[in-house]
C-alpha positions as CSV (number, residue, x, y, z in Angstrom):
1,M,-14.4,-16.6,9.4
2,R,-15.8,-18.0,6.2
3,L,-16.7,-21.4,5.2
4,L,-18.0,-21.4,1.9
5,T,-16.2,-20.3,-1.4
6,D,-18.0,-18.4,-4.0
7,N,-17.4,-21.6,-6.4
8,E,-19.6,-23.9,-4.3
9,G,-22.4,-21.5,-4.8
10,P,-25.5,-20.9,-2.0
11,A,-26.6,-22.8,0.7
12,V,-30.5,-22.9,-0.5
13,A,-31.9,-23.6,-3.7
14,I,-35.1,-23.0,-4.6
15,E,-37.0,-24.5,-7.8
16,N,-40.5,-23.4,-9.5
17,V,-40.5,-19.6,-7.4
18,G,-43.6,-18.7,-9.6
19,A,-45.5,-21.9,-9.0
20,R,-49.8,-21.3,-9.0
21,G,-49.9,-23.7,-6.3
22,D,-50.2,-23.2,-2.7
23,V,-47.6,-25.7,-1.5
24,I,-44.3,-25.2,-0.5
25,V,-42.7,-28.3,-0.8
26,V,-38.9,-28.3,1.6
27,C,-36.3,-30.5,1.9
28,E,-33.7,-29.7,4.8
29,H,-31.5,-33.0,4.0
30,A,-31.2,-33.1,0.3
31,S,-27.4,-33.2,0.1
32,R,-24.6,-34.9,1.2
33,V,-22.4,-32.6,-0.1
34,L,-19.8,-31.1,2.6
35,P,-18.2,-27.7,2.3
36,A,-14.9,-27.8,1.0
37,A,-13.3,-26.6,4.2
38,L,-14.6,-28.9,6.5
39,G,-12.9,-31.8,4.8
40,T,-14.7,-35.3,5.6
41,L,-15.2,-34.3,9.0
42,G,-13.3,-37.2,9.7
43,L,-15.5,-39.9,8.2
44,S,-14.7,-42.3,5.9
45,D,-16.4,-42.5,2.4
46,E,-19.3,-45.4,3.5
47,A,-20.3,-42.8,6.2
48,L,-20.7,-40.2,4.5
49,Q,-22.7,-41.7,1.5
50,S,-24.8,-43.3,4.3
51,H,-28.2,-41.6,5.5
52,I,-26.4,-39.8,8.6
53,A,-25.2,-37.4,5.9
54,W,-28.3,-36.6,4.3
55,D,-31.8,-38.2,3.3
56,P,-31.4,-40.6,0.4
57,G,-34.0,-40.1,-2.4
58,A,-36.0,-37.5,-0.2
59,L,-34.9,-35.2,-3.2
60,D,-36.2,-37.0,-5.8
61,V,-39.6,-37.4,-3.8
62,A,-39.7,-33.7,-3.3
63,R,-39.2,-32.7,-6.9
64,F,-41.6,-35.3,-8.1
65,V,-44.3,-34.1,-5.4
66,A,-43.7,-30.5,-6.3
67,S,-44.0,-30.6,-10.1
68,S,-47.4,-32.7,-9.6
69,L,-48.5,-29.8,-7.6
70,D,-47.0,-27.2,-9.2
71,A,-45.4,-26.1,-6.0
72,T,-42.1,-24.0,-4.9
73,L,-39.5,-26.5,-3.7
74,I,-36.7,-25.2,-1.2
75,H,-34.0,-27.2,-0.5
76,Q,-30.2,-27.1,1.1
77,R,-27.3,-27.6,-0.7
78,F,-24.8,-29.0,2.2
79,S,-24.9,-32.3,4.5
80,R,-26.7,-32.0,7.3
81,L,-23.3,-33.0,9.1
82,A,-22.3,-29.8,8.5
83,Y,-25.4,-28.3,9.8
84,D,-29.0,-29.6,10.2
85,C,-31.5,-27.2,8.8
86,N,-34.4,-28.9,10.5
87,R,-32.7,-28.2,13.8
88,P,-32.2,-24.4,15.9
89,P,-28.8,-23.5,16.5
90,E,-28.9,-24.2,20.4
91,A,-29.9,-27.8,19.6
92,E,-27.4,-30.3,19.9
93,G,-28.2,-31.8,16.7
94,A,-27.7,-28.8,14.8
95,M,-23.9,-29.7,14.4
96,P,-24.3,-33.5,15.7
97,V,-20.9,-34.7,17.2
98,V,-22.6,-38.5,17.0
99,S,-25.0,-39.8,14.5
100,E,-26.4,-43.2,15.5
101,I,-23.0,-45.8,15.7
102,Y,-21.3,-42.7,14.1
103,D,-18.7,-40.8,15.9
104,I,-17.7,-37.3,13.7
105,P,-14.5,-36.0,15.1
106,G,-14.6,-32.8,13.0
107,N,-17.9,-31.7,14.8
108,R,-16.1,-32.3,18.2
109,A,-14.8,-29.1,20.1
110,L,-16.1,-26.3,17.5
111,S,-15.3,-22.8,18.1
112,A,-17.6,-20.5,18.8
113,E,-16.5,-18.7,15.3
114,A,-16.4,-22.1,13.4
115,R,-20.0,-22.7,14.7
116,Q,-21.4,-18.9,14.0
117,A,-19.8,-19.2,10.4
118,R,-22.3,-22.7,9.7
119,I,-24.9,-20.9,11.5
120,E,-24.5,-17.8,9.2
121,E,-23.7,-19.5,5.8
122,I,-26.0,-23.0,6.0
123,Y,-28.9,-22.2,8.6
124,L,-30.1,-18.7,8.3
125,P,-30.0,-18.3,4.3
126,F,-32.2,-21.5,4.3
127,A,-34.3,-20.4,6.6
128,G,-34.5,-16.6,5.8
129,G,-35.3,-18.1,1.8
130,L,-38.6,-19.9,3.3
131,R,-39.3,-17.3,5.5
132,D,-39.6,-14.7,2.4
133,L,-41.1,-17.4,0.4
134,I,-44.0,-17.5,2.7
135,R,-44.0,-13.9,3.4
136,G,-44.3,-13.1,-0.3
137,R,-47.3,-15.3,-0.5
138,L,-48.8,-14.0,2.4
139,E,-48.4,-10.4,1.0
140,A,-50.2,-11.8,-2.2
141,G,-53.1,-12.8,-0.5
142,R,-52.0,-16.5,-0.7
143,R,-52.1,-18.9,2.0
144,P,-49.2,-21.5,1.5
145,V,-49.1,-25.0,2.7
146,L,-45.8,-26.3,4.1
147,V,-44.9,-30.0,3.1
148,T,-41.4,-30.8,4.5
149,V,-39.9,-34.4,3.0
150,H,-37.7,-36.4,4.7
151,S,-36.3,-40.1,4.3
152,F,-35.1,-42.5,7.1
153,T,-32.9,-46.0,7.3
154,P,-34.9,-49.0,7.3
155,V,-32.8,-50.3,10.3
156,Y,-32.0,-48.1,13.2
157,F,-29.7,-49.1,15.8
158,G,-29.8,-52.8,14.5
159,R,-33.9,-52.9,14.7
160,Y,-36.0,-53.0,11.7
161,R,-38.7,-50.5,11.2
162,T,-42.1,-51.9,9.8
163,V,-43.4,-48.5,9.1
164,E,-43.0,-47.6,5.5
165,I,-44.1,-43.5,5.5
166,G,-44.5,-41.6,8.6
167,I,-46.9,-38.9,8.4
168,L,-45.8,-36.2,11.0
169,H,-47.0,-33.5,12.8
170,D,-46.3,-31.2,16.0
171,A,-49.1,-29.0,17.6
172,D,-51.3,-28.5,14.2
173,S,-52.3,-32.1,13.0
174,R,-54.8,-30.5,10.6
175,L,-53.1,-31.8,7.6
176,A,-51.7,-34.5,8.9
177,D,-54.8,-36.1,10.0
178,R,-56.2,-35.8,6.8
179,M,-53.8,-37.5,4.9
180,L,-53.9,-40.4,7.6
181,K,-57.5,-41.0,6.9
182,A,-56.8,-40.6,2.7
183,A,-54.2,-43.1,3.3
184,E,-56.7,-45.4,5.0
185,G,-59.0,-45.1,2.4
186,A,-56.3,-46.1,-0.1
187,G,-55.8,-49.7,0.8
188,A,-52.9,-51.2,1.9
189,A,-50.3,-49.8,-0.7
190,Y,-47.8,-49.0,2.1
191,I,-47.9,-49.0,5.8
192,V,-48.7,-45.4,7.3
193,R,-48.5,-44.5,10.6
194,R,-48.9,-41.1,12.7
195,N,-45.4,-39.5,14.2
196,E,-43.1,-42.4,13.3
197,P,-40.5,-43.3,13.4
198,Y,-40.0,-39.8,14.6
199,G,-42.4,-37.5,17.0
200,P,-42.2,-34.0,18.1
201,T,-40.3,-35.3,21.1
202,D,-37.3,-36.3,19.0
203,G,-36.7,-32.7,18.3
204,V,-37.6,-32.9,14.6
205,T,-40.6,-30.5,14.1
206,H,-38.0,-27.4,14.0
207,T,-39.3,-26.3,10.3
208,L,-43.2,-27.0,11.2
209,I,-43.2,-25.1,14.3
210,Q,-40.9,-22.2,12.8
211,H,-42.4,-21.6,9.7
212,G,-45.7,-23.6,9.7
213,L,-47.3,-23.0,13.6
214,K,-45.8,-19.3,14.1
215,N,-47.9,-18.8,10.6
216,D,-50.8,-20.6,11.5
217,L,-50.3,-22.5,8.3
218,A,-51.1,-26.1,7.5
219,N,-48.3,-27.9,7.5
220,V,-47.0,-31.8,7.9
221,M,-43.6,-33.8,7.9
222,I,-43.1,-36.7,5.2
223,E,-40.7,-39.4,6.3
224,V,-40.2,-42.2,3.7
225,R,-38.5,-45.5,4.4
226,N,-35.4,-45.2,2.0
227,D,-35.4,-48.6,0.7
228,L,-38.5,-47.9,-1.1
229,I,-36.9,-44.8,-3.1
230,R,-33.3,-45.6,-4.0
231,T,-34.3,-45.4,-7.7
232,E,-36.0,-43.0,-9.6
233,S,-38.9,-45.1,-10.3
234,G,-39.7,-46.1,-6.6
235,A,-39.2,-42.3,-5.9
236,R,-42.0,-41.3,-8.5
237,V,-44.2,-44.2,-7.2
238,V,-44.2,-43.1,-3.6
239,A,-44.5,-39.6,-4.6
240,D,-47.5,-40.4,-6.8
241,F,-49.1,-41.9,-3.8
242,L,-48.2,-38.9,-1.5
243,T,-49.4,-36.5,-4.1
244,G,-52.6,-38.2,-4.0
245,L,-53.1,-38.0,-0.2
246,L,-52.0,-34.6,-0.6
247,G,-54.3,-33.6,-3.1
248,Q,-57.4,-34.9,-1.4
249,S,-56.4,-33.7,2.2
250,L,-55.8,-30.1,0.5
251,A,-59.0,-30.0,-1.1
252,D,-60.8,-31.7,2.3
253,L,-58.8,-28.6,4.1
254,T,-60.3,-26.0,1.9
């Protein structure tokens, strides 16, 4: 069973492969595009444009950060409703049947063949692309740093979130600690907090664990409230702030 057509192209995109910087920027929820074979998954246009389908503004921020740091950027080209590349295949959230208040009919009662097609054509190329990037750097005697970029909705289940930027980590907090310290020194530009609005217990650190911790690489996950990055100018301002935190933190880490 094949999911993607030749016209739809690959599931993963890699930009600035020959970057001189040590950072690899990852954006797992960059797109809201669904493979044509999946139709609308039974969802309305409103739902398919909302945060349940992607992380609005995250790719813009990721690109600005990657450009400023001369970093390689890797991102997925299909909606996380088809497959969430920040989840392992065995996770319920990999092909969610419910997201916040939305039921996702097209993800219910998937056959084993349908699930496997999504794993093989979306998740494995993405994970493999990131794995190969890291391996290439290590073989060249370079130790990359993993930075994943996400966005979150201001209101979740009816509750307003006051945090504006989350600095997330799993067992390795080396880079996160330094970024949080740098944020304190940067004044009150944004409300920045550790492991908010999500944390390791929410199952959001798969990429950090699989590609960062297992390779003993410094890593961090950045969450930005999406009302701050709805416009290109807003995304650039946030990216400049994050680039400053990363630059200072990486220098201290080295």
